[in-house]
Biopython code that builds the backbone (N, CA, C, O; Angstrom):
import numpy as np
from Bio.PDB.StructureBuilder import StructureBuilder

atoms = [
    (1, "UNK", "N", (150.102, 119.056, 54.066)),
    (1, "UNK", "CA", (149.550, 118.171, 53.093)),
    (1, "UNK", "C", (148.663, 119.531, 52.551)),
    (1, "UNK", "O", (147.616, 119.620, 53.194)),
    (2, "UNK", "N", (148.773, 120.290, 51.833)),
    (2, "UNK", "CA", (147.077, 121.426, 51.311)),
    (2, "UNK", "C", (145.766, 120.870, 50.562)),
    (2, "UNK", "O", (145.443, 120.612, 49.402)),
    (3, "UNK", "N", (145.370, 120.838, 51.435)),
    (3, "UNK", "CA", (143.853, 119.901, 50.054)),
    (3, "UNK", "C", (143.818, 121.446, 49.708)),
    (3, "UNK", "O", (143.973, 122.666, 49.754)),
    (4, "UNK", "N", (143.325, 119.688, 49.168)),
    (4, "UNK", "CA", (142.430, 121.025, 47.461)),
    (4, "UNK", "C", (141.513, 121.041, 46.869)),
    (4, "UNK", "O", (141.339, 121.672, 45.827)),
    (5, "UNK", "N", (140.483, 120.100, 47.620)),
    (5, "UNK", "CA", (139.004, 120.434, 47.338)),
    (5, "UNK", "C", (138.423, 120.454, 48.856)),
    (5, "UNK", "O", (138.596, 119.405, 49.476)),
    (6, "UNK", "N", (137.929, 121.238, 49.360)),
    (6, "UNK", "CA", (136.933, 121.492, 50.375)),
    (6, "UNK", "C", (135.651, 121.604, 50.328)),
    (6, "UNK", "O", (135.264, 122.027, 49.239)),
    (7, "UNK", "N", (134.722, 121.360, 51.189)),
    (7, "UNK", "CA", (133.354, 121.396, 51.155)),
    (7, "UNK", "C", (132.587, 121.456, 52.665)),
    (7, "UNK", "O", (132.949, 120.747, 53.604)),
    (8, "UNK", "N", (131.540, 122.357, 52.734)),
    (8, "UNK", "CA", (130.565, 122.607, 53.983)),
    (8, "UNK", "C", (129.571, 121.905, 53.460)),
    (8, "UNK", "O", (129.443, 121.752, 52.245)),
    (9, "UNK", "N", (128.438, 121.205, 54.716)),
    (9, "UNK", "CA", (127.818, 121.036, 54.781)),
    (9, "UNK", "C", (127.163, 121.250, 55.287)),
    (9, "UNK", "O", (127.675, 121.688, 56.318)),
    (10, "UNK", "N", (125.422, 121.302, 55.418)),
    (10, "UNK", "CA", (125.031, 122.261, 56.453)),
    (10, "UNK", "C", (123.729, 121.904, 56.336)),
    (10, "UNK", "O", (123.027, 122.601, 55.603)),
    (11, "UNK", "N", (122.978, 120.458, 57.203)),
    (11, "UNK", "CA", (121.698, 119.346, 57.669)),
    (11, "UNK", "C", (120.715, 120.777, 58.693)),
    (11, "UNK", "O", (121.057, 121.707, 59.425)),
    (12, "UNK", "N", (119.723, 120.355, 58.303)),
    (12, "UNK", "CA", (118.421, 120.645, 59.325)),
    (12, "UNK", "C", (117.943, 119.036, 59.466)),
    (12, "UNK", "O", (117.853, 118.204, 58.562)),
    (13, "UNK", "N", (117.724, 118.909, 60.604)),
    (13, "UNK", "CA", (117.319, 117.943, 61.601)),
    (13, "UNK", "C", (115.511, 117.849, 61.789)),
    (13, "UNK", "O", (115.062, 118.878, 62.296)),
    (14, "UNK", "N", (114.731, 117.065, 61.545)),
    (14, "UNK", "CA", (113.493, 117.459, 61.547)),
    (14, "UNK", "C", (113.671, 117.073, 63.185)),
    (14, "UNK", "O", (114.324, 116.132, 63.636)),
    (15, "UNK", "N", (112.779, 118.231, 64.053)),
    (15, "UNK", "CA", (112.879, 118.154, 65.518)),
    (15, "UNK", "C", (112.805, 116.909, 66.326)),
    (15, "UNK", "O", (113.369, 116.818, 67.416)),
    (16, "UNK", "N", (111.826, 115.558, 65.577)),
    (16, "UNK", "CA", (111.695, 114.567, 65.971)),
    (16, "UNK", "C", (112.604, 113.769, 65.633)),
    (16, "UNK", "O", (112.489, 112.641, 66.110)),
    (17, "UNK", "N", (113.373, 113.933, 65.051)),
    (17, "UNK", "CA", (114.186, 112.985, 64.639)),
    (17, "UNK", "C", (115.762, 113.206, 65.161)),
    (17, "UNK", "O", (116.666, 112.378, 65.044)),
    (18, "UNK", "N", (115.887, 114.934, 65.948)),
    (18, "UNK", "CA", (117.434, 114.899, 65.957)),
    (18, "UNK", "C", (118.301, 114.201, 66.711)),
    (18, "UNK", "O", (119.474, 113.979, 66.409)),
    (19, "UNK", "N", (117.597, 113.757, 67.955)),
    (19, "UNK", "CA", (118.802, 112.928, 68.516)),
    (19, "UNK", "C", (119.252, 111.302, 67.670)),
    (19, "UNK", "O", (120.304, 110.674, 67.547)),
    (20, "UNK", "N", (117.925, 111.107, 67.249)),
    (20, "UNK", "CA", (117.981, 109.960, 66.324)),
    (20, "UNK", "C", (119.929, 110.363, 64.959)),
    (20, "UNK", "O", (121.008, 109.772, 64.929)),
    (21, "UNK", "N", (119.425, 111.507, 64.199)),
    (21, "UNK", "CA", (119.954, 111.767, 63.322)),
    (21, "UNK", "C", (121.579, 112.115, 64.148)),
    (21, "UNK", "O", (122.591, 111.473, 63.870)),
    (22, "UNK", "N", (121.551, 113.121, 65.068)),
    (22, "UNK", "CA", (122.521, 113.157, 65.546)),
    (22, "UNK", "C", (123.372, 111.792, 66.290)),
    (22, "UNK", "O", (123.899, 112.369, 67.241)),
    (23, "UNK", "N", (123.649, 110.839, 66.358)),
    (23, "UNK", "CA", (124.205, 109.857, 66.521)),
    (23, "UNK", "C", (124.544, 109.534, 65.492)),
    (23, "UNK", "O", (125.755, 109.388, 65.326)),
    (24, "UNK", "N", (123.606, 109.282, 64.353)),
    (24, "UNK", "CA", (123.988, 108.961, 63.264)),
    (24, "UNK", "C", (125.235, 109.339, 62.444)),
    (24, "UNK", "O", (126.218, 108.711, 62.050)),
    (25, "UNK", "N", (124.665, 111.047, 62.303)),
    (25, "UNK", "CA", (126.377, 111.674, 62.146)),
    (25, "UNK", "C", (127.540, 111.799, 62.145)),
    (25, "UNK", "O", (128.449, 111.896, 61.321)),
    (26, "UNK", "N", (127.299, 111.775, 64.052)),
    (26, "UNK", "CA", (128.620, 110.973, 64.956)),
    (26, "UNK", "C", (129.417, 109.965, 64.267)),
    (26, "UNK", "O", (130.623, 110.192, 64.176)),
    (27, "UNK", "N", (128.880, 108.735, 63.694)),
    (27, "UNK", "CA", (129.149, 107.529, 63.437)),
    (27, "UNK", "C", (129.957, 107.606, 62.030)),
    (27, "UNK", "O", (130.581, 106.702, 61.473)),
    (28, "UNK", "N", (129.717, 109.281, 61.516)),
    (28, "UNK", "CA", (130.295, 109.216, 60.084)),
    (28, "UNK", "C", (131.988, 109.931, 60.547)),
    (28, "UNK", "O", (132.601, 110.183, 59.510)),
    (29, "UNK", "N", (132.516, 110.158, 61.366)),
    (29, "UNK", "CA", (132.964, 111.409, 62.067)),
    (29, "UNK", "C", (134.655, 110.137, 62.074)),
    (29, "UNK", "O", (135.710, 110.342, 61.472)),
    (30, "UNK", "N", (134.494, 109.586, 62.482)),
    (30, "UNK", "CA", (135.528, 108.377, 62.207)),
    (30, "UNK", "C", (135.837, 107.862, 61.242)),
    (30, "UNK", "O", (136.883, 107.965, 60.601)),
    (31, "UNK", "N", (134.800, 107.167, 61.037)),
    (31, "UNK", "CA", (135.611, 106.627, 59.504)),
    (31, "UNK", "C", (135.802, 107.363, 58.690)),
    (31, "UNK", "O", (136.723, 107.093, 57.920)),
    (32, "UNK", "N", (134.952, 108.756, 58.459)),
    (32, "UNK", "CA", (135.665, 109.630, 57.577)),
    (32, "UNK", "C", (137.118, 109.981, 57.441)),
    (32, "UNK", "O", (137.750, 110.107, 56.392)),
    (33, "UNK", "N", (137.559, 110.122, 58.720)),
    (33, "UNK", "CA", (138.692, 110.152, 59.395)),
    (33, "UNK", "C", (140.037, 109.782, 58.625)),
    (33, "UNK", "O", (141.133, 110.309, 58.438)),
    (34, "UNK", "N", (139.326, 108.497, 58.244)),
    (34, "UNK", "CA", (139.983, 107.232, 58.454)),
    (34, "UNK", "C", (140.219, 107.080, 56.969)),
    (34, "UNK", "O", (140.873, 106.070, 56.708)),
    (35, "UNK", "N", (139.869, 107.800, 55.936)),
    (35, "UNK", "CA", (139.449, 107.256, 54.462)),
    (35, "UNK", "C", (140.853, 108.084, 53.514)),
    (35, "UNK", "O", (141.254, 109.234, 53.335)),
    (36, "UNK", "N", (141.071, 107.289, 53.274)),
    (36, "UNK", "CA", (141.953, 108.014, 51.720)),
    (36, "UNK", "C", (141.912, 109.738, 51.197)),
    (36, "UNK", "O", (140.993, 110.407, 50.724)),
    (37, "UNK", "N", (142.778, 109.945, 51.395)),
    (37, "UNK", "CA", (142.241, 111.382, 51.395)),
    (37, "UNK", "C", (141.924, 112.614, 51.630)),
    (37, "UNK", "O", (142.075, 113.682, 51.037)),
    (38, "UNK", "N", (141.058, 111.981, 53.436)),
    (38, "UNK", "CA", (140.978, 113.235, 54.271)),
    (38, "UNK", "C", (141.626, 113.652, 54.779)),
    (38, "UNK", "O", (142.372, 112.858, 55.353)),
    (39, "UNK", "N", (141.884, 114.993, 54.992)),
    (39, "UNK", "CA", (142.748, 115.636, 55.998)),
    (39, "UNK", "C", (142.247, 116.076, 57.105)),
    (39, "UNK", "O", (142.795, 115.890, 58.192)),
    (40, "UNK", "N", (140.800, 116.910, 56.902)),
    (40, "UNK", "CA", (140.280, 117.341, 57.925)),
    (40, "UNK", "C", (138.468, 116.994, 57.698)),
    (40, "UNK", "O", (137.765, 117.059, 56.689)),
    (41, "UNK", "N", (138.148, 116.609, 59.146)),
    (41, "UNK", "CA", (136.596, 116.451, 59.229)),
    (41, "UNK", "C", (135.645, 116.414, 60.098)),
    (41, "UNK", "O", (134.906, 115.497, 60.457)),
    (42, "UNK", "N", (135.719, 117.366, 60.367)),
    (42, "UNK", "CA", (134.989, 118.244, 61.605)),
    (42, "UNK", "C", (132.958, 118.660, 61.509)),
    (42, "UNK", "O", (132.247, 119.387, 60.816)),
    (43, "UNK", "N", (132.722, 117.524, 62.843)),
    (43, "UNK", "CA", (131.265, 118.151, 62.595)),
    (43, "UNK", "C", (130.561, 119.323, 63.838)),
    (43, "UNK", "O", (131.175, 119.526, 64.885)),
    (44, "UNK", "N", (129.947, 119.643, 63.701)),
    (44, "UNK", "CA", (129.612, 120.889, 64.561)),
    (44, "UNK", "C", (127.866, 121.206, 64.427)),
    (44, "UNK", "O", (127.120, 120.988, 63.473)),
    (45, "UNK", "N", (127.520, 121.899, 65.999)),
    (45, "UNK", "CA", (125.347, 121.861, 65.401)),
    (45, "UNK", "C", (125.797, 123.091, 66.247)),
    (45, "UNK", "O", (126.688, 123.244, 67.081)),
    (46, "UNK", "N", (124.935, 123.831, 65.767)),
    (46, "UNK", "CA", (124.778, 125.304, 65.747)),
    (46, "UNK", "C", (124.288, 125.853, 67.409)),
    (46, "UNK", "O", (123.353, 125.278, 67.964)),
    (47, "UNK", "N", (125.084, 127.099, 68.155)),
    (47, "UNK", "CA", (124.779, 127.527, 69.013)),
    (47, "UNK", "C", (123.528, 127.939, 68.868)),
    (47, "UNK", "O", (122.718, 127.840, 69.789)),
    (48, "UNK", "N", (123.260, 128.392, 67.823)),
    (48, "UNK", "CA", (122.061, 129.287, 68.204)),
    (48, "UNK", "C", (120.590, 128.210, 67.389)),
    (48, "UNK", "O", (119.601, 128.792, 66.942)),
    (49, "UNK", "N", (120.667, 127.253, 67.354)),
    (49, "UNK", "CA", (119.570, 126.035, 66.228)),
    (49, "UNK", "C", (120.080, 124.968, 67.138)),
    (49, "UNK", "O", (121.290, 124.808, 67.299)),
    (50, "UNK", "N", (119.475, 124.474, 67.540)),
    (50, "UNK", "CA", (119.891, 123.271, 68.489)),
    (50, "UNK", "C", (119.164, 121.510, 66.901)),
    (50, "UNK", "O", (119.012, 120.396, 67.402)),
    (51, "UNK", "N", (118.936, 121.635, 65.639)),
    (51, "UNK", "CA", (118.782, 121.287, 64.729)),
    (51, "UNK", "C", (119.367, 121.109, 63.448)),
    (51, "UNK", "O", (119.052, 120.407, 62.486)),
    (52, "UNK", "N", (120.418, 122.017, 63.688)),
    (52, "UNK", "CA", (121.250, 122.672, 62.679)),
    (52, "UNK", "C", (122.664, 121.607, 63.113)),
    (52, "UNK", "O", (123.192, 121.595, 64.225)),
    (53, "UNK", "N", (122.986, 120.956, 62.204)),
    (53, "UNK", "CA", (124.287, 120.856, 62.250)),
    (53, "UNK", "C", (125.233, 120.800, 60.974)),
    (53, "UNK", "O", (124.721, 120.604, 59.872)),
    (54, "UNK", "N", (126.818, 120.996, 61.124)),
    (54, "UNK", "CA", (127.975, 121.545, 60.145)),
    (54, "UNK", "C", (128.601, 120.647, 59.884)),
    (54, "UNK", "O", (128.724, 119.738, 60.705)),
    (55, "UNK", "N", (129.136, 120.604, 58.798)),
    (55, "UNK", "CA", (130.079, 119.473, 58.802)),
    (55, "UNK", "C", (130.866, 120.412, 57.929)),
    (55, "UNK", "O", (130.240, 121.059, 57.090)),
    (56, "UNK", "N", (132.366, 120.582, 58.047)),
    (56, "UNK", "CA", (133.907, 121.084, 57.583)),
    (56, "UNK", "C", (134.605, 120.179, 57.428)),
    (56, "UNK", "O", (135.120, 119.617, 58.395)),
    (57, "UNK", "N", (134.877, 119.671, 55.796)),
    (57, "UNK", "CA", (135.928, 118.830, 54.873)),
    (57, "UNK", "C", (137.212, 119.391, 54.777)),
    (57, "UNK", "O", (137.303, 120.619, 54.802)),
    (58, "UNK", "N", (137.989, 118.856, 54.695)),
    (58, "UNK", "CA", (138.847, 118.565, 53.538)),
    (58, "UNK", "C", (139.429, 117.516, 52.726)),
    (58, "UNK", "O", (139.771, 116.532, 53.381)),
    (59, "UNK", "N", (139.615, 117.462, 51.598)),
    (59, "UNK", "CA", (139.850, 116.381, 51.133)),
    (59, "UNK", "C", (141.346, 117.118, 50.309)),
    (59, "UNK", "O", (141.607, 118.312, 50.168)),
    (60, "UNK", "N", (142.140, 115.907, 49.866)),
    (60, "UNK", "CA", (143.357, 116.064, 49.196)),
    (60, "UNK", "C", (142.822, 116.641, 47.754)),
    (60, "UNK", "O", (143.218, 117.599, 47.090)),
    (61, "UNK", "N", (141.828, 115.744, 47.538)),
    (61, "UNK", "CA", (141.456, 115.397, 45.939)),
    (61, "UNK", "C", (139.814, 115.648, 45.611)),
    (61, "UNK", "O", (139.101, 115.478, 46.599)),
    (62, "UNK", "N", (139.297, 115.929, 44.694)),
    (62, "UNK", "CA", (137.802, 115.546, 44.048)),
    (62, "UNK", "C", (137.884, 114.576, 44.398)),
    (62, "UNK", "O", (137.352, 114.105, 45.403)),
    (63, "UNK", "N", (138.685, 113.976, 43.518)),
    (63, "UNK", "CA", (138.305, 112.327, 43.915)),
    (63, "UNK", "C", (138.549, 111.111, 44.889)),
    (63, "UNK", "O", (138.429, 109.914, 44.627)),
    (64, "UNK", "N", (138.867, 111.621, 45.905)),
    (64, "UNK", "CA", (139.060, 111.364, 47.371)),
    (64, "UNK", "C", (137.925, 111.799, 48.115)),
    (64, "UNK", "O", (137.525, 111.389, 49.205)),
    (65, "UNK", "N", (137.539, 112.540, 47.495)),
    (65, "UNK", "CA", (135.325, 112.609, 47.842)),
    (65, "UNK", "C", (134.666, 111.936, 47.281)),
    (65, "UNK", "O", (133.824, 111.206, 47.804)),
    (66, "UNK", "N", (134.903, 112.028, 46.033)),
    (66, "UNK", "CA", (134.222, 111.193, 45.493)),
    (66, "UNK", "C", (133.831, 109.734, 45.491)),
    (66, "UNK", "O", (132.829, 109.233, 44.982)),
    (67, "UNK", "N", (134.619, 109.261, 46.026)),
    (67, "UNK", "CA", (135.542, 107.826, 46.722)),
    (67, "UNK", "C", (134.254, 107.352, 47.863)),
    (67, "UNK", "O", (133.435, 106.433, 47.846)),
    (68, "UNK", "N", (134.607, 108.725, 49.047)),
    (68, "UNK", "CA", (134.027, 108.315, 50.261)),
    (68, "UNK", "C", (132.338, 108.468, 49.687)),
    (68, "UNK", "O", (131.470, 107.770, 50.212)),
    (69, "UNK", "N", (132.032, 109.336, 48.696)),
    (69, "UNK", "CA", (130.000, 109.089, 48.590)),
    (69, "UNK", "C", (130.111, 108.090, 48.354)),
    (69, "UNK", "O", (129.217, 107.444, 48.901)),
    (70, "UNK", "N", (130.989, 107.282, 47.593)),
    (70, "UNK", "CA", (130.775, 105.945, 46.692)),
    (70, "UNK", "C", (130.900, 104.645, 47.958)),
    (70, "UNK", "O", (131.353, 103.555, 47.608)),
    (71, "UNK", "N", (130.514, 104.841, 49.256)),
    (71, "UNK", "CA", (130.623, 103.784, 50.046)),
    (71, "UNK", "C", (129.161, 103.509, 50.492)),
    (71, "UNK", "O", (128.143, 104.202, 50.502)),
    (72, "UNK", "N", (129.397, 102.446, 50.797)),
    (72, "UNK", "CA", (128.066, 101.797, 50.882)),
    (72, "UNK", "C", (127.616, 102.802, 52.489)),
    (72, "UNK", "O", (126.426, 103.103, 52.396)),
    (73, "UNK", "N", (127.833, 102.994, 52.962)),
    (73, "UNK", "CA", (127.412, 104.165, 54.401)),
    (73, "UNK", "C", (126.801, 104.835, 54.281)),
    (73, "UNK", "O", (125.616, 104.925, 54.601)),
    (74, "UNK", "N", (127.589, 105.604, 53.691)),
    (74, "UNK", "CA", (127.084, 106.927, 52.799)),
    (74, "UNK", "C", (125.934, 106.801, 51.450)),
    (74, "UNK", "O", (124.839, 107.358, 51.520)),
    (75, "UNK", "N", (126.319, 106.067, 50.350)),
    (75, "UNK", "CA", (124.812, 105.270, 49.709)),
    (75, "UNK", "C", (123.934, 105.366, 51.453)),
    (75, "UNK", "O", (123.039, 106.192, 51.631)),
    (76, "UNK", "N", (124.199, 104.797, 52.113)),
    (76, "UNK", "CA", (122.438, 104.129, 52.852)),
    (76, "UNK", "C", (122.546, 105.405, 53.693)),
    (76, "UNK", "O", (121.643, 105.203, 54.505)),
    (77, "UNK", "N", (122.895, 106.184, 53.903)),
    (77, "UNK", "CA", (122.772, 108.140, 54.024)),
    (77, "UNK", "C", (122.314, 108.508, 52.843)),
    (77, "UNK", "O", (121.418, 109.309, 53.113)),
    (78, "UNK", "N", (122.388, 108.404, 51.657)),
    (78, "UNK", "CA", (121.757, 109.223, 50.866)),
    (78, "UNK", "C", (120.016, 108.738, 50.768)),
    (78, "UNK", "O", (119.016, 109.454, 50.718)),
    (79, "UNK", "N", (120.119, 107.583, 50.768)),
    (79, "UNK", "CA", (118.414, 107.166, 50.701)),
    (79, "UNK", "C", (117.558, 106.901, 51.632)),
    (79, "UNK", "O", (116.466, 106.387, 51.391)),
    (80, "UNK", "N", (117.985, 107.243, 52.871)),
    (80, "UNK", "CA", (117.147, 107.455, 54.664)),
    (80, "UNK", "C", (117.226, 108.692, 54.575)),
    (80, "UNK", "O", (116.186, 109.099, 55.092)),
    (81, "UNK", "N", (118.030, 109.859, 54.117)),
    (81, "UNK", "CA", (118.682, 111.381, 54.718)),
    (81, "UNK", "C", (117.160, 111.749, 54.715)),
    (81, "UNK", "O", (116.737, 111.898, 55.862)),
    (82, "UNK", "N", (116.169, 111.945, 53.675)),
    (82, "UNK", "CA", (114.754, 112.504, 53.575)),
    (82, "UNK", "C", (113.939, 112.168, 55.099)),
    (82, "UNK", "O", (113.401, 113.051, 55.767)),
    (83, "UNK", "N", (113.981, 110.498, 55.533)),
    (83, "UNK", "CA", (113.882, 110.907, 56.735)),
    (83, "UNK", "C", (113.864, 111.895, 58.068)),
    (83, "UNK", "O", (112.990, 112.346, 58.809)),
    (84, "UNK", "N", (115.633, 112.007, 57.945)),
    (84, "UNK", "CA", (115.634, 112.445, 58.701)),
    (84, "UNK", "C", (115.547, 113.926, 58.785)),
    (84, "UNK", "O", (115.357, 114.346, 59.926)),
    (85, "UNK", "N", (115.665, 115.029, 57.617)),
    (85, "UNK", "CA", (116.218, 115.855, 57.315)),
    (85, "UNK", "C", (114.656, 117.002, 57.254)),
    (85, "UNK", "O", (113.601, 116.475, 56.902)),
    (86, "UNK", "N", (114.664, 118.103, 57.519)),
    (86, "UNK", "CA", (113.486, 119.082, 57.444)),
    (86, "UNK", "C", (113.757, 119.339, 55.970)),
    (86, "UNK", "O", (112.816, 118.938, 55.285)),
    (87, "UNK", "N", (114.895, 119.964, 55.155)),
    (87, "UNK", "CA", (114.648, 120.016, 53.598)),
    (87, "UNK", "C", (116.456, 119.869, 53.182)),
    (87, "UNK", "O", (117.239, 120.471, 53.917)),
    (88, "UNK", "N", (116.890, 119.235, 52.258)),
    (88, "UNK", "CA", (117.850, 119.183, 52.050)),
    (88, "UNK", "C", (118.644, 119.586, 52.381)),
    (88, "UNK", "O", (118.714, 120.604, 53.070)),
    (89, "UNK", "N", (119.693, 118.775, 51.918)),
    (89, "UNK", "CA", (121.652, 119.278, 52.769)),
    (89, "UNK", "C", (122.075, 120.343, 52.155)),
    (89, "UNK", "O", (121.888, 120.206, 50.946)),
    (90, "UNK", "N", (122.498, 121.221, 52.384)),
    (90, "UNK", "CA", (123.102, 122.763, 51.581)),
    (90, "UNK", "C", (124.651, 122.146, 51.296)),
    (90, "UNK", "O", (125.285, 122.331, 52.334)),
    (91, "UNK", "N", (125.245, 121.685, 50.591)),
    (91, "UNK", "CA", (126.216, 121.551, 49.858)),
    (91, "UNK", "C", (127.122, 122.439, 49.450)),
    (91, "UNK", "O", (126.627, 122.781, 48.376)),
    (92, "UNK", "N", (128.650, 123.382, 49.629)),
    (92, "UNK", "CA", (129.007, 123.898, 49.200)),
    (92, "UNK", "C", (130.197, 123.974, 49.190)),
    (92, "UNK", "O", (130.791, 123.798, 50.254)),
    (93, "UNK", "N", (130.850, 124.229, 48.121)),
    (93, "UNK", "CA", (132.421, 123.775, 48.036)),
    (93, "UNK", "C", (132.969, 124.292, 47.003)),
    (93, "UNK", "O", (132.405, 124.429, 45.917)),
    (94, "UNK", "N", (134.677, 124.782, 47.396)),
    (94, "UNK", "CA", (135.665, 125.492, 48.048)),
    (94, "UNK", "C", (137.037, 125.083, 47.542)),
    (94, "UNK", "O", (137.598, 123.987, 47.523)),
    (95, "UNK", "N", (137.420, 126.324, 47.126)),
    (95, "UNK", "CA", (139.143, 125.936, 47.015)),
    (95, "UNK", "C", (139.611, 126.052, 48.048)),
    (95, "UNK", "O", (138.778, 125.928, 48.946)),
    (96, "UNK", "N", (140.987, 126.316, 48.501)),
    (96, "UNK", "CA", (141.557, 126.573, 49.811)),
    (96, "UNK", "C", (142.474, 127.859, 49.140)),
    (96, "UNK", "O", (142.763, 127.410, 48.031)),
    (97, "UNK", "N", (142.864, 128.740, 49.205)),
    (97, "UNK", "CA", (143.727, 130.059, 48.905)),
    (97, "UNK", "C", (144.495, 130.241, 50.089)),
    (97, "UNK", "O", (145.653, 130.602, 49.881)),
    (98, "UNK", "N", (144.147, 130.081, 51.319)),
    (98, "UNK", "CA", (144.945, 130.761, 52.566)),
    (98, "UNK", "C", (146.276, 129.377, 52.759)),
    (98, "UNK", "O", (145.998, 128.179, 52.694)),
    (99, "UNK", "N", (146.856, 129.607, 52.856)),
    (99, "UNK", "CA", (147.608, 128.149, 53.134)),
    (99, "UNK", "C", (147.533, 127.158, 54.432)),
    (99, "UNK", "O", (147.194, 127.491, 55.567)),
    (100, "UNK", "N", (147.951, 125.797, 53.966)),
    (100, "UNK", "CA", (147.554, 125.398, 55.187)),
    (100, "UNK", "C", (148.121, 124.770, 56.492)),
    (100, "UNK", "O", (148.094, 123.599, 56.870)),
    (101, "UNK", "N", (148.447, 125.469, 56.856)),
    (101, "UNK", "CA", (149.322, 125.123, 58.255)),
    (101, "UNK", "C", (149.220, 124.398, 59.385)),
    (101, "UNK", "O", (149.320, 125.010, 60.449)),
    (102, "UNK", "N", (149.012, 123.025, 59.402)),
    (102, "UNK", "CA", (148.751, 122.601, 60.237)),
    (102, "UNK", "C", (149.960, 121.248, 60.913)),
    (102, "UNK", "O", (149.705, 120.662, 61.965)),
]
sb = StructureBuilder()
sb.init_structure("model")
sb.init_model(0)
sb.init_chain("A")
sb.init_seg("    ")
for serial, (resi, resn, name, xyz) in enumerate(atoms, 1):
    if name == "N":
        sb.init_residue(resn, " ", resi, " ")
    sb.init_atom(name, np.array(xyz, "f"), 0.0, 1.0, " ", f" {name:<3s}", serial, name[0])
structure = sb.get_structure()
């Protein structure tokens, strides 16, 4: 299925909160992958900066992503993210132009 909505999210942990944030963000992967419309949901850490985390997500439709961020665990995250982050999340939204051959 060709995803129609794609995004990246870059997060920078406060160094003293890195371990807690890593555990929390890892917990999102399984839940997010099982949600309706989730095509790909990948979590990375930078090889250059251990406090930089990166998500790459593909969703069938924008409405699937909107439903995702309206879930309680996501709303809880939005409410407390300043406690963990050195700066605001950097979100970028994309439309996939290449064929999706998976």
